[in-house]
Backbone as CSV, one residue per row, in Angstrom:
resi,resn,N_x,N_y,N_z,CA_x,CA_y,CA_z,C_x,C_y,C_z
1,MET,92.769,102.902,70.439,91.897,103.759,71.367,92.546,103.630,72.697
2,GLU,92.757,104.919,73.222,93.361,105.037,74.523,92.278,104.771,75.715
3,ILE,92.668,104.149,76.698,91.875,103.850,77.906,92.537,104.547,79.040
4,SER,91.737,105.234,79.797,92.207,105.968,80.959,92.449,105.091,82.213
5,ALA,93.209,105.407,83.130,93.378,104.662,84.295,92.198,104.377,85.071
6,ASN,91.245,105.429,85.084,89.923,105.263,85.699,89.100,104.225,85.082
7,GLN,89.099,104.081,83.678,88.402,103.042,82.938,88.969,101.703,83.323
8,LEU,90.270,101.620,83.410,90.864,100.351,83.732,90.487,99.925,85.136
9,ALA,90.522,100.936,86.108,90.127,100.627,87.442,88.662,100.179,87.586
10,ASN,87.749,100.824,86.831,86.468,100.435,86.804,86.237,98.951,86.373
11,ALA,86.900,98.509,85.377,86.940,97.172,84.851,87.455,96.178,85.863
12,PHE,88.474,96.497,86.573,88.952,95.625,87.622,87.914,95.572,88.798
13,GLY,87.360,96.711,89.089,86.448,96.804,90.205,85.235,95.871,90.155
14,GLU,84.868,95.523,88.883,83.734,94.635,88.559,84.118,93.243,89.156
15,LYS,85.469,92.898,89.143,85.856,91.520,89.464,85.660,91.269,91.017
16,THR,85.689,92.302,91.707,85.600,92.260,93.216,84.220,92.844,93.668
17,GLY,83.358,93.085,92.728,82.002,93.619,93.062,82.213,95.103,93.768
18,GLY,83.269,95.754,93.391,83.467,97.118,93.848,84.104,97.180,95.207
19,VAL,84.481,96.040,95.712,85.062,95.816,97.169,86.483,96.509,97.130
20,LEU,87.281,96.183,96.015,88.597,96.742,95.908,88.650,97.509,94.636
21,HIS,88.523,98.838,94.831,88.436,99.746,93.662,89.757,100.607,93.555
22,GLY,90.017,100.962,92.301,91.161,101.737,92.035,92.317,101.147,91.311
23,CYS,92.227,99.704,91.178,93.294,98.935,90.532,93.295,99.262,88.989
24,SER,94.460,99.811,88.562,94.452,100.163,87.121,95.393,99.315,86.346
25,GLY,95.856,98.167,87.006,96.743,97.178,86.336,97.265,96.238,87.215
26,ALA,97.533,94.926,86.711,98.085,93.943,87.565,99.614,93.675,87.045
27,LEU,100.486,93.711,87.955,101.892,93.561,87.756,102.492,92.161,88.176
28,ASP,103.345,91.680,87.304,104.078,90.446,87.737,105.224,90.249,86.741
29,GLY,106.113,89.287,87.042,107.237,89.066,86.213,107.311,87.515,85.929
30,ILE,108.039,87.319,84.735,108.041,85.848,84.349,109.525,85.768,83.762
31,ALA,110.132,84.552,83.934,111.389,84.255,83.333,111.260,83.643,82.010
32,VAL,111.814,84.259,80.964,111.682,83.806,79.585,113.045,83.182,79.295
33,LYS,113.090,81.832,79.191,114.334,81.148,78.945,115.095,81.564,77.707
34,MET,116.388,81.705,77.701,117.226,81.953,76.729,118.568,81.298,76.826
35,GLN,119.327,81.261,75.719,120.642,80.779,75.770,121.453,81.881,76.409
36,CYS,122.662,81.326,77.071,123.559,82.332,77.608,124.004,83.289,76.622
37,PRO,123.915,84.555,76.968,124.309,85.676,76.058,125.799,85.709,75.841
38,HIS,126.221,86.239,74.699,127.684,86.268,74.461,128.231,87.463,75.190
39,LYS,129.461,87.303,75.456,130.184,88.376,76.211,130.205,89.766,75.355
40,ARG,130.182,89.537,74.024,130.049,90.728,73.189,128.847,91.544,73.313
41,ASP,127.792,90.842,73.844,126.399,91.660,74.098,126.348,92.290,75.413
42,VAL,126.880,91.529,76.474,126.797,91.979,77.838,128.232,91.740,78.535
43,PRO,128.653,92.492,79.364,130.005,92.254,80.110,129.967,91.156,81.122
44,ASP,128.680,90.769,81.516,128.491,89.806,82.627,127.579,88.714,82.248
45,PRO,127.740,87.769,81.369,126.744,86.908,80.859,126.179,85.989,81.974
46,GLY,127.013,85.712,83.089,126.608,84.953,84.117,125.266,85.408,84.919
47,ASN,125.085,86.837,84.832,124.001,87.409,85.574,122.691,87.127,84.903
48,SER,122.649,86.435,83.724,121.442,86.079,83.072,120.930,84.862,83.617
49,HIS,121.719,84.164,84.447,121.203,83.007,85.070,120.299,83.301,86.240
50,CYS,119.097,82.696,86.192,118.083,82.974,87.224,117.993,81.876,88.262
51,ARG,117.170,82.111,89.246,116.894,81.099,90.389,116.239,79.832,89.874
52,LYS,115.785,79.821,88.788,115.049,78.655,88.220,116.086,77.712,87.517
53,GLY,117.365,78.005,87.543,118.395,77.245,87.105,118.588,77.290,85.595
54,CYS,118.174,78.309,84.903,118.470,78.580,83.526,118.811,80.027,83.295
55,HIS,119.345,80.193,82.053,119.594,81.652,81.635,118.110,82.176,81.188
56,ALA,117.888,83.398,81.438,116.565,83.936,81.084,116.596,85.407,81.196
57,LEU,115.566,86.038,80.541,115.266,87.383,80.660,114.147,87.557,81.775
58,ASN,114.301,88.517,82.697,113.309,88.787,83.689,112.291,89.646,83.004
59,VAL,111.160,89.308,82.581,110.193,90.123,81.956,109.194,90.592,82.970
60,GLN,109.014,91.909,83.089,107.992,92.518,83.894,106.976,93.057,82.965
61,ALA,105.720,92.794,83.364,104.609,93.277,82.645,103.373,93.748,83.552
62,ILE,102.601,94.587,82.964,101.350,95.005,83.520,100.284,94.704,82.574
63,CYS,99.153,94.102,83.020,98.112,93.809,82.110,96.741,94.367,82.670
64,ASP,95.700,94.398,81.879,94.427,94.905,82.252,93.517,93.673,82.660
65,LYS,92.304,93.944,82.919,91.406,92.905,83.393,91.217,91.750,82.217
66,ASN,91.299,92.180,80.987,91.188,91.220,79.738,92.457,90.611,79.396
67,LYS,93.407,90.717,80.232,94.733,90.021,80.004,95.526,90.724,78.761
68,ARG,95.197,91.940,78.478,96.015,92.634,77.480,97.289,93.188,78.148
69,PHE,98.428,93.107,77.652,99.563,93.684,78.143,99.631,95.160,77.861
70,LEU,99.781,95.940,78.947,99.761,97.392,78.841,101.191,97.922,78.822
71,LEU,102.086,97.221,79.529,103.503,97.707,79.497,104.349,96.439,79.751
72,VAL,105.451,96.504,79.052,106.450,95.399,79.325,107.869,96.022,79.468
73,ASN,108.567,95.394,80.332,110.053,95.796,80.459,110.689,94.419,80.453
74,GLN,111.282,94.010,79.218,111.712,92.640,78.955,113.177,92.564,78.960
75,MET,114.006,93.591,79.347,115.467,93.426,79.148,116.215,93.379,80.517
76,ASN,115.530,92.881,81.478,116.210,92.653,82.813,116.916,91.372,82.782
77,LYS,118.160,91.362,83.527,118.910,90.064,83.624,118.124,89.063,84.426
78,GLY,118.330,87.757,84.145,117.611,86.760,84.883,117.883,86.756,86.302
79,SER,118.994,87.262,86.812,119.223,87.254,88.230,118.677,88.474,88.994
80,THR,118.041,89.355,88.223,117.448,90.588,88.854,116.264,90.252,89.668
81,HIS,116.135,90.651,90.819,114.987,90.512,91.656,113.783,91.311,91.067
82,ASP,112.623,90.643,91.193,111.405,91.391,90.651,111.207,92.737,91.160
83,SER,111.491,92.995,92.445,111.266,94.366,92.990,112.241,95.353,92.379
84,LEU,113.358,94.971,91.873,114.247,95.867,91.111,114.015,95.855,89.716
85,ALA,113.552,94.790,89.109,113.304,94.789,87.668,112.161,95.739,87.284
86,PHE,111.167,95.878,88.007,110.116,96.775,87.698,110.554,98.177,87.781
87,LEU,111.361,98.533,88.873,111.734,99.912,89.155,112.760,100.384,88.026
88,ASN,113.342,99.293,87.447,114.387,99.622,86.372,113.794,100.302,85.108
89,CYS,112.430,100.265,84.966,111.813,100.795,83.760,111.404,102.248,83.944
90,LYS,111.120,102.869,82.887,110.770,104.388,82.962,109.402,104.507,83.669
91,LEU,108.453,103.619,83.548,107.281,103.757,84.298,107.502,103.723,85.818
92,GLY,108.410,102.797,86.253,108.677,102.838,87.701,109.105,104.184,88.189
93,ASP,110.005,104.832,87.441,110.365,106.140,87.767,109.214,107.134,87.862
94,LEU,108.368,107.040,86.854,107.226,107.978,86.753,106.281,107.712,87.893
95,LEU,106.009,106.509,88.211,105.043,106.122,89.331,105.561,106.667,90.669
96,CYS,106.860,106.455,90.805,107.442,107.119,92.018,107.334,108.521,92.140
97,GLU,107.430,109.188,90.951,107.354,110.651,90.868,105.863,111.136,91.114
98,LYS,104.978,110.351,90.626,103.538,110.722,90.782,102.886,109.975,91.933
99,CYS,103.593,109.392,92.748,103.025,108.632,93.878,101.963,109.330,94.668
100,GLU,102.264,110.489,95.143,101.209,111.218,95.925,99.935,111.528,95.211
101,LYS,100.045,111.916,93.924,98.913,112.214,93.120,98.129,111.006,92.868
102,LEU,98.668,109.813,92.590,97.972,108.617,92.351,97.223,108.135,93.715
103,PHE,97.878,108.529,94.796,97.293,108.034,96.136,96.000,108.870,96.287
104,GLU,96.072,110.122,96.005,94.887,111.087,96.111,93.831,110.677,95.235
105,GLU,94.111,110.073,94.068,93.113,109.828,92.983,92.654,108.365,93.429
106,GLY,93.340,107.585,94.288,92.935,106.276,94.657,93.222,105.265,93.604
107,LEU,94.258,105.460,92.899,94.674,104.611,91.870,95.949,103.853,92.296
108,HIS,96.037,102.557,91.887,97.073,101.777,92.216,97.295,100.618,91.284
109,LEU,98.367,99.906,91.287,98.614,98.608,90.684,98.537,97.570,91.796
110,VAL,98.420,96.325,91.413,98.508,95.179,92.339,99.663,94.261,91.860
111,GLY,100.448,93.824,92.874,101.549,92.997,92.672,101.740,92.015,93.573
112,ASP,102.625,91.030,93.610,102.726,89.885,94.521,103.710,90.336,95.662
113,SER,104.024,89.518,96.646,104.811,89.849,97.796,106.155,90.088,97.487
114,ALA,106.745,89.795,96.258,108.132,89.986,95.899,108.319,91.411,95.775
115,CYS,107.301,92.257,95.548,107.455,93.730,95.370,107.181,94.417,96.753
116,PRO,107.782,95.604,97.054,107.545,96.290,98.174,106.193,97.098,98.119
117,LEU,105.625,97.199,99.258,104.295,98.028,99.368,104.740,99.554,99.230
118,THR,104.102,100.210,98.183,104.378,101.523,98.055,102.843,102.248,97.930
119,GLY,102.919,103.559,97.719,101.661,104.319,97.596,101.065,103.991,96.156
120,PHE,101.676,103.439,95.212,101.006,103.090,94.018,100.979,101.565,93.696
121,LEU,101.411,100.712,94.668,101.518,99.282,94.412,101.024,98.605,95.679
122,LEU,99.909,97.898,95.608,99.354,97.112,96.707,99.801,95.671,96.628
123,VAL,100.297,95.152,97.640,100.739,93.759,97.638,99.933,93.038,98.870
124,PRO,99.848,91.604,98.814,99.084,90.974,99.751,99.743,90.956,101.146
125,PHE,98.935,90.803,102.132,99.497,90.598,103.553,100.100,89.215,103.679
126,GLU,101.189,89.089,104.475,101.919,87.829,104.554,101.350,87.069,105.745
127,LEU,101.837,85.791,105.773,101.236,84.864,106.801,101.306,85.330,108.207
128,PRO,102.380,86.037,108.788,102.352,86.551,110.114,101.353,87.554,110.370
129,ASP,101.006,88.378,109.518,99.808,89.347,109.553,98.497,88.567,109.705
130,LEU,98.368,87.509,108.774,97.034,86.900,108.618,96.806,86.089,109.945
131,GLN,97.869,85.473,110.539,97.699,84.707,111.844,97.313,85.532,112.952
132,ASN,97.666,86.810,112.939,97.231,87.789,114.060,95.977,88.472,113.779
133,ASP,95.301,88.187,112.753,94.071,88.913,112.347,92.889,88.242,112.743
134,ALA,92.223,88.527,113.900,91.176,87.842,114.475,89.913,88.058,113.657
135,THR,89.806,89.221,112.935,88.623,89.519,112.275,88.594,88.857,110.885
136,HIS,89.770,88.461,110.386,89.827,87.839,109.118,89.730,88.845,107.993
137,SER,89.810,90.111,108.330,89.649,91.116,107.326,90.882,91.234,106.284
138,LEU,92.058,90.866,106.834,93.231,90.912,105.977,93.115,89.785,104.979
139,ASP,92.574,88.643,105.372,92.468,87.477,104.522,91.454,87.873,103.408
140,ALA,90.324,88.621,103.768,89.359,88.950,102.746,90.048,89.967,101.769
141,PHE,90.927,90.900,102.314,91.539,91.802,101.341,92.450,90.952,100.358
142,ASN,93.126,89.905,100.913,94.053,89.095,100.049,93.237,88.382,99.027
143,HIS,91.975,88.104,99.288,91.181,87.349,98.335,90.772,88.336,97.247
144,CYS,90.469,89.505,97.450,90.002,90.477,96.538,91.270,90.771,95.715
145,HIS,92.295,91.048,96.379,93.596,91.378,95.783,94.032,90.270,94.795
146,SER,93.929,89.032,95.165,94.314,87.955,94.279,93.397,87.857,93.043
147,SER,92.119,88.216,93.214,91.162,88.230,92.106,91.557,89.109,91.039
148,ASN,92.207,90.316,91.338,92.700,91.176,90.387,93.992,90.688,89.816
149,ARG,94.953,90.325,90.766,96.244,90.025,90.329,96.375,88.748,89.367
150,ILE,95.372,87.904,89.583,95.360,86.549,88.834,95.289,86.827,87.259
151,CYS,94.873,88.105,86.980,94.801,88.402,85.483,96.267,88.362,84.756
152,VAL,97.161,88.837,85.396,98.479,88.940,84.853,99.094,87.474,84.908
153,GLU,98.861,86.611,85.882,99.442,85.280,85.881,98.701,84.403,84.783
154,CYS,97.409,84.686,84.513,96.795,83.946,83.480,97.201,84.515,82.095
155,ALA,97.552,85.759,82.024,98.071,86.385,80.763,99.313,85.749,80.455
156,PHE,100.240,85.519,81.419,101.510,84.882,81.140,101.338,83.410,80.695
157,GLY,100.455,82.750,81.445,100.220,81.376,81.052,99.809,81.209,79.604
158,GLU,98.805,82.004,79.279,98.289,81.978,77.887,99.338,82.407,76.914
159,PHE,100.178,83.385,77.236,101.194,83.965,76.393,102.191,82.829,76.064
160,ILE,102.628,82.090,77.074,103.749,80.983,76.809,103.119,79.889,76.146
161,MET,101.805,79.508,76.405,101.200,78.454,75.708,100.879,78.673,74.196
162,LYS,100.526,79.911,73.851,100.165,80.386,72.630,101.300,80.382,71.636
163,TRP,102.511,80.844,72.073,103.705,80.913,71.241,104.691,79.951,71.557
164,GLY,104.722,78.926,70.564,105.628,77.777,70.831,107.117,78.120,70.972
165,THR,107.530,79.294,70.432,108.941,79.611,70.494,109.378,79.733,71.899
166,PHE,108.456,80.026,72.864,108.867,80.179,74.310,108.836,78.775,75.088
167,TRP,108.612,77.766,74.309,108.613,76.372,74.990,109.986,75.884,75.261
168,HIS,110.986,76.607,74.642,112.380,76.098,74.862,113.153,77.494,74.865
169,SER,114.434,77.399,75.182,115.249,78.575,75.279,115.396,79.374,73.905
170,LEU,115.237,80.664,73.954,115.394,81.425,72.840,116.912,81.423,72.514
171,ARG,117.191,81.095,71.097,118.579,81.090,70.704,118.894,82.127,69.806
172,PHE,118.798,83.493,70.262,119.194,84.677,69.477,120.096,85.588,70.335
173,ASP,120.583,86.605,69.792,121.301,87.483,70.606,120.275,88.191,71.575
174,LEU,120.926,88.915,72.506,120.086,89.435,73.630,119.071,90.408,73.152
175,CYS,119.457,91.282,72.176,118.555,92.194,71.704,117.334,91.583,70.939
176,THR,117.694,90.717,70.067,116.611,89.972,69.319,115.555,89.176,70.281
177,CYS,116.060,88.666,71.323,115.222,87.895,72.361,114.379,88.884,72.889
178,GLY,114.743,90.175,73.210,113.866,91.093,73.776,112.818,91.560,72.847
179,LEU,113.186,91.735,71.540,112.260,92.155,70.451,111.228,91.057,70.211
180,ILE,111.628,89.760,70.341,110.666,88.701,70.181,109.596,88.665,71.175
181,VAL,110.036,88.949,72.435,109.050,88.987,73.570,108.075,90.101,73.363
182,ARG,108.600,91.280,73.028,107.806,92.372,72.810,106.776,92.194,71.617
183,ALA,107.254,91.655,70.522,106.336,91.367,69.458,105.247,90.338,69.726
184,ALA,105.622,89.302,70.403,104.750,88.276,70.783,103.620,88.925,71.742
185,MET,103.910,89.834,72.642,102.977,90.435,73.419,102.013,91.336,72.666
186,LEU,102.522,92.049,71.601,101.668,92.838,70.845,100.692,91.901,70.010
187,LEU,101.258,90.756,69.565,100.350,89.812,68.844,99.245,89.275,69.848
188,ASN,99.653,89.094,71.074,98.757,88.578,72.010,97.574,89.590,72.205
189,ASN,97.894,90.843,72.289,96.907,91.846,72.416,95.944,91.905,71.159
190,PHE,96.615,91.813,70.012,95.768,91.767,68.743,94.727,90.603,68.802
191,VAL,95.145,89.462,69.214,94.281,88.364,69.355,93.087,88.595,70.287
192,ILE,93.492,89.270,71.460,92.442,89.461,72.357,91.481,90.536,71.858
193,ASP,91.903,91.606,71.270,91.070,92.673,70.687,90.186,92.050,69.550
194,GLU,90.633,91.136,68.726,89.885,90.610,67.637,88.729,89.595,68.161
195,ARG,89.141,89.038,69.436,88.203,88.163,69.987,87.008,88.910,70.741
196,HIS,87.182,90.130,71.030,86.234,90.861,71.734,84.889,90.748,71.089
197,GLY,83.830,90.244,71.834,82.516,90.186,71.435,82.275,88.965,70.479
198,GLU,83.313,88.044,70.359,83.178,86.935,69.474,83.573,85.725,70.189
199,CYS,82.825,84.647,69.996,83.224,83.302,70.637,84.635,82.934,70.304
200,HIS,85.392,82.618,71.211,86.812,82.131,70.968,86.936,81.063,69.896
201,ASP,86.174,80.069,69.920,86.276,78.926,68.910,85.883,79.518,67.598
202,ASP,84.828,80.462,67.517,84.523,81.009,66.129,85.673,81.878,65.618
203,PHE,86.230,82.563,66.567,87.420,83.404,66.151,88.568,82.626,65.542
204,ASP,88.983,81.605,66.314,90.061,80.783,65.905,89.757,80.070,64.607
205,ARG,88.433,79.565,64.404,88.081,78.905,63.114,88.127,79.826,62.007
206,ASN,87.538,81.048,62.210,87.454,82.133,61.127,88.897,82.578,60.734
207,CYS,89.801,82.583,61.695,91.056,83.006,61.286,91.749,82.204,60.226
208,PHE,91.499,80.874,60.347,92.258,79.869,59.538,91.330,79.286,58.476
209,GLN,90.051,79.679,58.164,89.224,78.971,57.359,89.713,79.156,55.913
210,ASN,90.382,80.178,55.607,90.770,80.304,54.282,92.373,80.177,54.097
211,PHE,92.954,79.600,55.099,94.322,79.373,55.170,94.744,78.007,54.423
212,SER,95.718,78.133,53.561,96.166,76.956,52.881,97.550,76.955,52.513
213,ILE,98.228,75.875,52.293,99.654,75.872,51.846,99.644,75.097,50.558
214,ASP,100.181,75.725,49.495,100.297,75.059,48.230,101.751,74.777,47.970
215,ASN,102.168,73.421,48.145,103.549,73.157,48.146,104.123,73.425,46.784
216,THR,103.302,73.172,45.764,103.814,73.336,44.433,104.135,74.704,44.137
217,GLN,103.201,75.721,44.456,103.441,77.089,44.356,104.524,77.613,45.120
218,ALA,104.643,77.105,46.435,105.752,77.599,47.278,107.072,77.244,46.616
219,SER,107.106,76.090,46.019,108.514,75.543,45.569,108.880,76.299,44.325
220,GLN,107.993,76.980,43.594,108.220,77.735,42.446,108.693,79.242,42.801
221,GLN,108.402,79.642,44.076,108.716,81.077,44.348,110.188,81.184,44.775
């Protein structure tokens, strides 16, 4: 079922009591650890080394209020800055092209301060601005902004904890690593969809109530 940008914005608006309206997605990036790619896959393997001291994919994603991933751009080099990694995807080009229209409609994404402020992306005010704000209105904005943006941070946290393959460096070729990230995010969305309207504990229990492993049968196959 397709969901419109306005429907996404209405769901996010509920989180701030309607104070911050128009958010149609929360944007952030995460470094997914991987082994150093082979030179046969990329001409510059060293550029996969990120600021966290490991080789990684810079994965940029947008999620909705329910922590479902709406878009992922998983093939950025680990050394790529977040502000560039997002603009490297087709959606970045499209948003730049439709910037004025989105501004007129009052629709936007929310991201962290690593990204530049644009007509389609709202970022928090930084410390110098807050220190000069006698009315504390900018701090209030940051609070509402954070309430929406935290969805993608929580989505990443649950994503990593849910799939144990990301607890250590992925040991596959570059293309396969990217496919694994995308597949895991689709599975993440499936779990969220199936949990909708059902207690999390009941869902997890029902998923595995008929699950069994027959070692004898398995050995014969």
